[in-house]
N, CA, C and O of each residue as an XYZ file, in Angstrom:
632
protein
N      52.561     69.766    109.682
C      51.218     69.297    108.953
C      50.485     69.899    108.373
O      49.735     70.606    109.047
N      50.378     69.919    107.332
C      49.650     70.877    106.397
C      48.312     70.850    106.790
O      47.932     70.525    107.915
N      47.171     71.392    105.312
C      46.036     71.576    105.800
C      45.085     70.435    104.572
O      44.018     70.527    103.965
N      46.260     69.337    104.683
C      45.277     68.820    103.892
C      44.722     67.572    104.643
O      43.689     67.066    104.205
N      45.328     67.036    105.741
C      44.837     66.198    106.877
C      43.528     66.805    107.281
O      42.485     66.379    106.785
N      43.530     67.593    107.988
C      41.719     68.389    108.310
C      40.916     68.615    107.315
O      39.696     68.538    107.460
N      41.683     69.031    105.774
C      40.556     68.756    104.691
C      39.699     67.466    104.492
O      38.479     67.302    104.489
N      40.427     66.867    104.378
C      40.165     64.842    104.096
C      39.559     64.790    105.139
O      38.360     64.645    104.903
N      39.840     64.849    106.509
C      38.875     64.233    107.685
C      37.478     64.916    107.806
O      36.456     64.354    108.199
N      37.614     66.473    107.329
C      36.248     66.919    107.396
C      35.500     66.524    105.858
O      34.312     66.467    106.175
N      35.539     66.377    105.124
C      35.415     65.408    103.974
C      34.972     64.334    104.194
O      33.805     64.068    103.905
N      35.619     63.642    104.638
C      35.233     62.426    105.002
C      34.140     62.157    105.495
O      33.322     61.324    105.105
N      34.059     63.242    106.862
C      32.967     63.592    108.262
C      31.699     64.071    107.422
O      30.567     63.736    107.770
N      31.960     64.966    106.165
C      30.766     65.473    105.741
C      30.277     64.105    104.957
O      29.069     63.876    104.893
N      31.190     63.234    104.384
C      30.481     62.114    103.397
C      29.571     60.998    104.381
O      28.384     60.791    104.130
N      30.337     60.260    105.615
C      29.455     60.129    106.615
C      28.212     60.570    107.340
O      27.536     59.833    108.057
N      28.013     61.615    107.133
C      27.250     62.224    107.511
C      26.229     62.457    107.035
O      25.230     62.729    107.701
N      26.279     62.372    105.129
C      25.268     62.615    104.544
C      24.686     61.297    103.799
O      24.092     61.226    102.723
N      25.141     59.998    104.965
C      25.244     59.000    104.167
C      23.112     59.254    104.745
O      22.661     59.838    105.730
N      22.367     58.519    103.604
C      20.663     58.453    104.141
C      21.016     57.021    104.608
O      21.843     56.186    104.240
N      19.997     57.070    105.630
C      19.464     56.415    106.156
C      17.919     55.769    106.317
O      17.073     56.626    106.573
N      17.457     54.492    106.213
C      15.598     54.569    106.155
C      15.214     55.424    107.561
O      15.790     55.890    108.544
N      13.919     55.321    107.023
C      13.104     56.546    107.618
C      13.444     56.137    109.151
O      13.876     54.985    109.106
N      13.429     56.582    110.422
C      13.025     56.266    111.498
C      14.819     55.921    112.401
O      15.074     55.979    113.604
N      15.683     55.603    111.307
C      16.887     55.220    112.159
C      17.697     56.403    111.426
O      18.463     55.877    110.619
N      17.816     57.839    111.404
C      18.349     58.375    111.247
C      18.974     59.289    112.621
O      19.866     60.136    112.650
N      18.314     58.866    113.455
C      18.956     58.896    114.717
C      19.749     58.341    115.607
O      20.031     58.677    116.758
N      20.261     56.963    114.587
C      20.954     56.110    115.338
C      22.353     56.300    114.842
O      23.181     55.622    115.451
N      22.872     57.152    113.764
C      23.833     57.103    113.292
C      24.489     58.582    113.858
O      23.916     59.670    113.813
N      26.147     58.249    114.520
C      26.765     59.334    115.444
C      27.063     60.867    114.296
O      26.963     60.663    113.086
N      27.336     61.994    114.684
C      27.186     63.302    114.350
C      28.593     63.092    114.018
O      29.496     63.568    114.705
N      28.746     62.545    113.208
C      30.346     62.679    112.649
C      31.110     64.027    112.360
O      32.308     64.267    112.516
N      30.148     64.805    111.919
C      30.702     66.313    111.570
C      31.175     66.816    112.792
O      32.307     67.279    112.930
N      30.049     66.707    113.979
C      30.693     67.258    114.995
C      31.703     66.456    115.835
O      32.397     66.962    116.716
N      31.718     65.392    115.544
C      32.905     65.042    116.015
C      34.398     65.049    115.724
O      35.426     64.979    116.398
N      34.102     65.156    114.507
C      35.378     65.644    113.766
C      35.749     67.239    113.918
O      36.842     67.791    113.784
N      35.025     67.549    114.101
C      35.069     69.572    114.321
C      35.768     69.355    115.929
O      36.777     69.957    116.297
N      35.177     68.594    116.585
C      35.644     68.715    118.020
C      37.475     68.241    118.372
O      38.339     68.617    119.165
N      37.370     67.208    117.245
C      38.623     66.529    117.328
C      39.888     67.574    117.008
O      41.041     67.613    117.437
N      39.195     68.348    116.122
C      40.242     69.160    115.268
C      40.474     70.594    115.927
O      41.403     71.366    115.688
N      39.474     70.758    116.762
C      39.271     71.660    117.654
C      40.340     71.957    118.873
O      40.806     73.041    119.225
N      40.640     70.273    119.547
C      41.283     70.291    120.403
C      42.860     69.723    120.100
O      43.813     69.575    120.865
N      42.724     69.497    118.794
C      44.415     68.956    118.273
C      44.589     69.708    117.150
O      45.611     69.259    116.631
N      44.187     70.559    116.514
C      44.676     71.275    115.058
C      43.836     72.111    115.033
O      42.955     71.794    114.234
N      43.506     73.815    115.912
C      43.115     74.697    116.574
C      43.096     75.636    115.084
O      42.099     76.243    114.693
N      44.302     75.607    114.430
C      44.274     76.698    113.156
C      43.574     76.598    112.032
O      43.346     77.455    111.178
N      43.115     75.009    112.126
C      42.580     74.287    110.941
C      40.780     74.302    111.019
O      39.987     73.979    110.135
N      40.490     74.829    112.498
C      39.237     74.394    112.782
C      38.725     75.623    113.798
O      38.751     75.638    115.029
N      38.199     76.760    112.764
C      38.103     78.073    113.273
C      36.583     78.152    113.523
O      35.955     77.173    113.121
N      35.768     79.289    114.204
C      34.443     79.356    114.109
C      34.001     79.586    112.274
O      33.074     78.877    111.885
N      34.479     80.282    111.513
C      34.397     80.435    109.958
C      34.489     79.199    109.601
O      33.459     78.720    109.128
N      35.424     78.505    109.678
C      35.643     77.546    108.645
C      34.515     76.343    109.635
O      34.180     75.612    108.702
N      34.204     76.092    110.174
C      32.643     75.468    111.249
C      31.599     75.994    110.114
O      30.646     75.413    109.594
N      32.017     77.038    109.960
C      30.395     78.028    109.919
C      30.309     77.308    108.616
O      29.409     76.480    108.476
N      31.358     77.593    107.410
C      31.261     76.969    106.228
C      31.346     75.873    105.967
O      30.742     75.531    104.950
N      32.200     74.686    106.816
C      31.359     73.375    106.501
C      29.910     73.001    106.961
O      29.218     72.317    106.207
N      29.405     73.440    108.218
C      27.785     73.653    108.132
C      26.985     73.909    106.964
O      26.073     73.201    106.536
N      27.549     75.331    106.343
C      26.659     75.529    105.406
C      26.753     74.309    104.347
O      25.690     73.702    104.213
N      27.867     73.834    103.554
C      27.914     72.845    102.867
C      26.618     71.528    103.416
O      25.718     70.926    102.830
N      27.105     71.542    104.703
C      26.032     70.439    105.170
C      24.646     70.133    105.042
O      23.952     69.166    104.729
N      24.439     71.829    105.557
C      22.936     72.271    104.825
C      22.766     71.950    104.011
O      22.084     70.928    103.937
N      23.328     72.677    102.626
C      23.361     72.526    101.375
C      23.114     71.005    101.157
O      22.008     70.605    100.794
N      24.287     70.056    101.409
C      23.954     68.715    101.085
C      22.397     68.047    101.503
O      21.573     67.580    100.717
N      22.309     68.142    102.713
C      20.970     67.773    103.172
C      19.904     68.143    102.811
O      18.883     67.463    102.921
N      19.963     69.439    102.252
C      18.530     70.489    101.822
C      18.025     71.054    102.792
O      16.873     71.483    102.724
N      18.683     71.161    103.765
C      18.306     71.919    105.021
C      18.036     73.289    105.317
O      18.651     74.205    104.771
N      17.033     73.479    106.261
C      17.190     74.895    106.199
C      18.845     75.540    106.416
O      19.714     75.098    107.167
N      18.916     76.667    105.525
C      20.331     77.406    105.721
C      20.845     77.801    106.995
O      19.931     78.283    107.664
N      21.972     77.792    107.621
C      22.577     78.015    108.608
C      21.956     77.198    109.806
O      22.276     77.640    110.910
N      21.006     75.927    109.805
C      20.870     75.380    110.432
C      21.551     74.946    111.743
O      21.385     75.246    112.925
N      22.656     73.851    110.856
C      23.703     73.435    110.969
C      25.011     73.893    110.932
O      25.996     73.360    111.442
N      24.960     74.759    110.393
C      25.869     76.124    110.289
C      26.054     76.343    111.848
O      26.844     75.719    112.556
N      25.125     77.413    112.285
C      25.113     78.215    113.091
C      25.433     77.347    114.644
O      26.080     77.716    115.625
N      24.927     76.478    114.463
C      24.829     75.123    115.830
C      26.842     74.827    115.982
O      27.546     74.973    116.981
N      27.192     74.443    114.746
C      28.344     74.063    114.470
C      29.187     75.068    114.803
O      30.050     74.640    115.569
N      29.307     76.175    114.570
C      29.995     77.153    114.976
C      29.895     77.758    116.395
O      30.868     78.060    117.086
N      28.703     77.887    116.716
C      28.744     77.788    118.674
C      29.539     76.914    119.300
O      30.406     77.290    120.088
N      29.286     75.457    118.964
C      29.933     74.396    119.277
C      31.308     74.596    119.484
O      31.805     74.487    120.605
N      32.183     74.982    118.132
C      33.607     75.008    118.333
C      33.752     76.505    118.625
O      34.889     76.883    118.341
N      33.083     77.331    119.029
C      33.678     78.584    119.930
C      33.808     77.953    120.825
O      34.968     77.773    121.195
N      32.743     77.344    121.566
C      32.710     76.980    122.923
C      34.007     75.790    123.564
O      34.737     75.852    124.554
N      33.869     74.875    122.602
C      35.436     73.792    122.373
C      36.357     75.156    122.688
O      36.619     75.457    123.853
N      36.775     75.870    121.675
C      38.194     76.840    121.722
C      38.208     77.325    122.628
O      39.374     77.619    122.890
N      37.309     77.745    123.639
C      37.192     78.516    125.070
C      38.047     77.324    125.656
O      39.258     77.494    125.512
N      37.764     76.435    126.134
C      38.014     75.351    127.122
C      39.007     74.659    126.371
O      39.472     73.975    127.283
N      39.702     74.328    125.303
C      40.624     73.835    124.350
C      41.494     73.010    125.306
O      41.358     71.823    125.605
N      42.525     73.993    125.770
C      44.002     73.395    126.442
C      43.341     72.431    128.088
O      44.066     71.820    128.873
N      42.070     72.561    128.172
C      41.807     71.926    129.649
C      41.533     70.820    129.175
O      42.016     69.794    129.655
N      40.589     70.811    127.998
C      39.751     69.568    127.930
C      41.054     68.367    126.620
O      41.025     67.150    126.441
N      41.796     69.208    126.130
C      42.679     68.315    125.412
C      43.684     67.433    126.387
O      44.288     66.399    126.102
N      43.671     68.000    127.336
C      44.552     67.035    128.624
C      43.838     66.312    129.221
O      44.507     65.701    130.054
N      42.811     66.042    129.249
C      41.919     65.075    130.017
C      41.547     63.738    129.614
O      40.852     63.662    128.601
N      41.805     62.886    130.082
C      41.513     61.707    129.747
C      40.435     61.325    129.095
O      39.303     61.707    129.392
N      40.836     60.172    127.714
C      39.324     60.177    126.877
C      37.788     59.618    127.691
O      36.676     59.826    127.204
N      38.010     58.937    128.914
C      36.940     58.749    129.594
C      36.361     59.953    130.011
O      35.135     59.978    130.129
N      37.194     61.225    130.321
C      36.478     62.103    130.669
C      36.274     63.226    130.009
O      35.715     64.246    130.413
N      36.982     62.896    128.464
C      36.697     63.890    127.029
C      34.795     63.583    126.749
O      34.032     64.458    126.342
N      34.513     62.604    126.982
C      33.319     61.951    126.834
C      32.570     62.561    127.236
O      31.757     62.710    126.324
N      31.989     63.495    128.760
C      30.930     64.379    128.777
C      31.246     65.580    127.800
O      30.326     66.205    127.273
N      32.704     65.913    127.553
C      32.378     67.664    126.436
C      32.360     66.747    125.492
O      31.206     66.925    125.104
N      32.669     66.108    124.993
C      32.257     65.528    123.911
C      30.637     65.656    123.403
O      29.998     66.238    122.526
N      30.380     64.648    124.633
C      28.650     65.229    124.620
C      28.248     66.194    124.312
O      27.769     66.571    123.243
N      28.479     66.870    125.606
C      27.498     68.434    125.462
C      28.478     69.466    124.357
O      28.297     70.658    124.606
N      29.259     69.263    123.443
C      29.925     69.463    122.319
C      28.832     69.220    121.101
O      28.564     70.067    120.249
N      28.252     67.898    121.185
C      27.650     67.395    120.099
C      25.818     68.141    120.276
O      25.044     68.494    119.387
N      25.641     68.150    121.865
C      24.333     68.449    121.783
C      24.054     69.903    121.586
O      23.048     70.261    120.974
N      24.836     70.680    122.039
C      25.317     72.198    121.550
C      24.845     72.350    119.867
O      24.039     73.128    119.357
N      25.526     71.488    119.370
C      25.639     71.765    117.727
C      24.402     71.237    117.741
O      23.748     72.272    117.614
N      23.404     70.140    117.822
C      21.940     69.527    117.167
C      21.081     70.221    118.235
O      19.893     69.924    118.119
N      21.313     70.935    119.089
C      19.851     71.584    119.501
C      19.849     73.131    119.337
O      18.770     73.721    119.395
N      20.889     73.747    119.158
C      20.790     75.020    118.202
C      20.227     74.610    116.661
O      19.576     75.564    116.236
N      20.264     73.634    115.807
C      19.775     73.016    114.766
C      18.774     73.028    114.855
O      18.039     73.627    114.069
N      18.208     72.071    116.294
C      16.983     71.991    115.938
C      16.514     73.074    116.315
O      15.714     73.378    115.430
N      16.510     73.962    117.188
C      16.159     75.257    117.261
C      15.718     75.942    116.044
O      14.496     76.067    115.964
N      16.347     76.371    115.168
C      16.686     76.929    114.260
C      15.617     76.271    113.557
O      14.735     77.124    113.459
N      15.158     75.010    112.917
C      14.546     74.377    112.299
C      12.935     74.506    112.977
O      11.974     74.644    112.219
N      12.783     74.453    114.278
C      12.036     75.099    114.722
C      11.070     76.169    114.477
O       9.842     76.250    114.515
N      12.504     77.349    114.083
C      11.958     78.795    114.194
C      11.453     78.687    112.766
O      10.456     79.353    112.489
N      11.843     78.160    112.102
C      11.304     78.235    110.254
C      10.254     77.724    110.426
O       9.318     78.312    109.884
N       9.891     76.362    111.276
C       8.016     76.111    111.323
C       8.145     75.093    110.743
O       7.319     74.799    109.879
N       9.331     74.152    111.068
C       9.888     72.743    110.592
C       9.021     72.245    111.682
O       8.768     73.113    112.518
N       8.376     70.814    111.952
C       8.254     69.947    113.109
C       9.711     69.326    113.355
O      10.526     68.984    112.499
N       9.818     69.275    114.656
C      10.958     68.850    115.214
C      10.603     67.907    116.447
O       9.408     67.967    116.736
N      11.130     67.310    117.000
C      11.384     66.646    118.488
C      12.741     66.272    118.794
O      13.598     65.751    118.080
N      12.765     66.629    119.961
C      13.905     67.301    120.701
C      14.224     65.563    121.247
O      15.346     65.062    121.323
N      13.557     65.210    121.415
C      14.078     63.616    121.937
C      14.892     63.005    121.303
O      16.029     62.881    121.758
N      14.569     62.501    120.183
C      15.637     61.116    119.008
C      17.036     61.786    119.245
O      18.009     61.034    119.196
N      17.329     63.665    119.598
C      18.710     63.542    119.448
C      19.124     63.265    120.107
O      20.245     62.918    119.736
N      18.970     63.102    121.283
C      19.779     62.684    122.434
C      19.955     60.707    122.160
O      20.493     59.929    122.948
N      19.421     60.419    121.051
C      20.107     59.089    120.946
C      21.521     59.342    120.097
O      22.582     58.740    120.257
N      21.274     60.240    119.298
C      22.296     60.848    118.464
C      23.591     61.092    119.210
O      24.736     60.881    118.812
N      23.181     61.581    120.376
C      24.335     62.075    121.629
C      24.677     61.046    121.923
O      25.900     61.176    121.976
N      24.389     59.800    122.228
C      24.882     58.824    123.062
C      25.464     58.146    121.718
O      26.672     57.945    121.839
N      25.133     57.886    120.923
C      25.806     57.630    119.724
C      27.326     57.919    119.216
O      28.282     57.168    119.026
N      27.171     59.132    119.096
C      28.419     60.200    119.415
C      29.144     59.710    120.358
O      30.245     59.193    120.168
N      28.483     59.854    121.660
C      29.868     59.584    122.673
C      30.175     58.305    122.812
O      31.295     58.149    123.298
N      29.504     57.165    122.526
C      30.087     55.887    122.376
C      31.320     55.973    121.186
O      32.407     55.443    121.413
N      31.031     56.737    119.811
C      32.055     56.397    119.120
C      33.367     57.601    119.374
O      34.301     57.594    118.573
N      33.359     58.447    120.344
C      34.479     59.485    120.574
C      35.638     58.749    121.136
O      36.742     59.293    121.154
N      35.481     57.678    121.546
C      37.040     57.018    121.870
C      37.822     56.351    120.699
O      39.034     56.494    120.537
N      37.112     55.703    119.999
C      37.494     55.011    118.700
C      38.005     56.171    117.696
O      39.042     55.957    117.068
N      37.404     57.234    117.544
C      37.554     58.324    116.481
C      38.525     59.367    117.219
O      39.065     60.317    116.653
N      38.604     59.170    118.024
C      39.904     60.067    118.421
C      41.097     59.841    118.903
O      41.947     60.722    119.030
N      41.264     58.574    119.227
C      42.449     57.356    119.189
C      42.744     57.230    117.620
O      43.846     57.136    117.079
N      42.002     57.243    117.275
C      42.068     56.515    115.816
C      42.844     57.917    114.866
O      43.878     57.900    114.199
N      41.791     59.160    115.154
C      42.602     60.185    114.574
C      43.657     60.951    114.613
O      44.100     61.595    113.662
N      44.288     60.886    116.198
C      45.257     61.221    116.886
C      46.461     60.117    116.710
O      47.532     60.534    117.152
N      46.502     58.888    116.194
C      47.227     57.793    115.648
C      47.911     58.137    113.976
O      49.021     58.018    113.458
N      46.624     58.593    113.550
C      46.924     58.897    112.067
C      47.923     60.117    112.011
O      48.995     60.078    111.406
N      47.429     61.245    112.738
C      48.244     62.459    112.871
C      49.611     62.275    113.413
O      50.587     62.911    113.015
N      49.632     61.369    114.346
C      50.854     61.371    114.955
C      51.732     60.579    113.722
O      52.856     61.072    113.632
N      51.513     59.565    112.833
C      52.195     59.011    112.086
C      52.186     59.524    110.626
O      52.507     58.717    109.754
N      51.863     60.740    110.285
C      51.672     61.837    109.304
C      52.674     62.894    109.925
O      53.540     63.416    109.223
N      52.530     63.177    111.207
C      54.111     64.224    111.387
C      54.806     63.375    112.079
O      55.942     63.718    111.752
N      54.952     62.395    112.900
C      56.589     62.186    113.445
C      55.947     62.306    114.991
O      56.149     61.496    115.896
N      55.194     63.410    115.063
C      55.167     64.191    116.823
C      54.117     63.630    117.714
O      53.124     62.999    117.352
N      54.361     63.848    118.564
C      52.822     63.431    119.611
C      52.110     64.432    119.537
O      52.534     65.547    119.233
N      50.721     64.108    119.858
C      50.029     65.096    119.819
C      49.223     65.029    121.408
O      48.418     65.904    121.729
């Protein structure tokens, strides 16, 4: 499989992550970009490196109008940490991957929150836990769906 599938999935994740929600409901949306990056780290590691995560995070920051590198640095650190344990995480059952997925999303979001606090923006860390829980709830569907699509495209088992 070429780089088309990872590019399309990251583009779709950027689109889903940038959908505006009414004030007060933003934390109900899963962190789609982090979830897709986590799946790509596990199953397509050559297409999700730290530099690619940094670049995608910068694009996401530009789309949202957030301080530059707030999402980029968090996503890059999370991709690096997931890459360290990729071989172990990949062979876990989906139910066991939920814990790792939650930690991945939490690291990415908390580092972004820390950078926003450092530049002087008011930030509340408690609603991030709701985003992490929503992301963990969506992980099995996303992981099985992307694996099924990738399997059909390549004709091989992931």
